[in-house]
C-alpha positions as CSV (number, residue, x, y, z in Angstrom):
1,X,-26.4,-9.5,-32.5
2,X,-24.0,-8.6,-29.7
3,X,-23.7,-10.6,-26.4
4,X,-22.1,-8.7,-23.5
5,X,-20.3,-10.5,-20.7
6,X,-17.5,-9.0,-18.5
7,X,-16.5,-6.3,-21.1
8,X,-16.6,-8.8,-23.9
9,X,-18.6,-8.3,-27.0
10,X,-19.2,-11.2,-29.4
11,X,-20.6,-10.0,-32.7
12,X,-21.8,-12.4,-35.4
13,X,-22.1,-10.9,-38.9
14,X,-22.5,-13.0,-42.0
15,X,-20.9,-16.2,-40.5
16,X,-17.9,-14.3,-39.1
17,X,-17.5,-13.9,-35.3
18,X,-15.6,-10.9,-34.0
19,X,-14.5,-10.9,-30.3
20,X,-13.7,-7.6,-28.6
21,X,-12.2,-7.7,-25.2
22,X,-11.6,-4.6,-22.9
23,X,-8.1,-5.0,-21.7
24,X,-6.8,-2.9,-18.8
25,X,-3.6,-1.1,-19.8
26,X,-1.3,-2.3,-17.0
27,X,1.6,-0.2,-18.4
28,X,-0.3,3.1,-18.4
29,X,2.0,5.8,-17.0
30,X,0.6,7.9,-14.2
31,X,1.9,11.0,-12.4
32,X,2.5,10.7,-8.6
33,X,3.3,13.2,-5.9
34,X,5.6,12.2,-3.0
35,X,7.1,13.9,0.0
36,X,10.8,13.3,0.6
37,X,13.5,15.0,2.5
38,X,15.6,17.3,0.3
39,X,18.8,15.5,1.3
40,X,17.3,12.2,0.3
41,X,16.1,13.6,-3.0
42,X,19.6,14.9,-3.7
43,X,21.0,11.5,-3.0
44,X,18.4,9.8,-5.2
45,X,19.3,12.2,-8.0
46,X,23.0,11.6,-7.7
47,X,22.4,7.8,-7.7
48,X,20.1,8.1,-10.7
49,X,22.6,10.2,-12.6
50,X,25.4,7.7,-11.8
51,X,23.2,4.9,-13.1
52,X,22.5,6.9,-16.3
53,X,18.8,7.0,-15.4
54,X,16.1,9.7,-14.8
55,X,14.8,10.0,-11.3
56,X,11.4,8.4,-12.1
57,X,13.0,5.3,-13.8
58,X,15.5,5.0,-10.9
59,X,12.8,5.1,-8.3
60,X,10.6,2.6,-10.1
61,X,13.5,0.1,-10.6
62,X,14.7,0.5,-7.0
63,X,11.2,0.1,-5.7
64,X,10.6,-3.1,-7.7
65,X,13.8,-4.5,-6.2
66,X,15.8,-4.4,-9.5
67,X,19.5,-3.5,-9.3
68,X,20.1,0.1,-10.3
């Protein structure tokens, strides 16, 4: 027997209940495309390099308000 409720499946087999929950992957990495002035991109790349970070990591950390 399987009971569905909000992406949850409860299966009962031989006195053992198994609960399966569909969890969204909040940390899934996605590709984005942005438009930025070339001079700004160069400044971002210099700052990222100075911080020892790749451009993407630098932009994420700066965008989240973390010190970079």
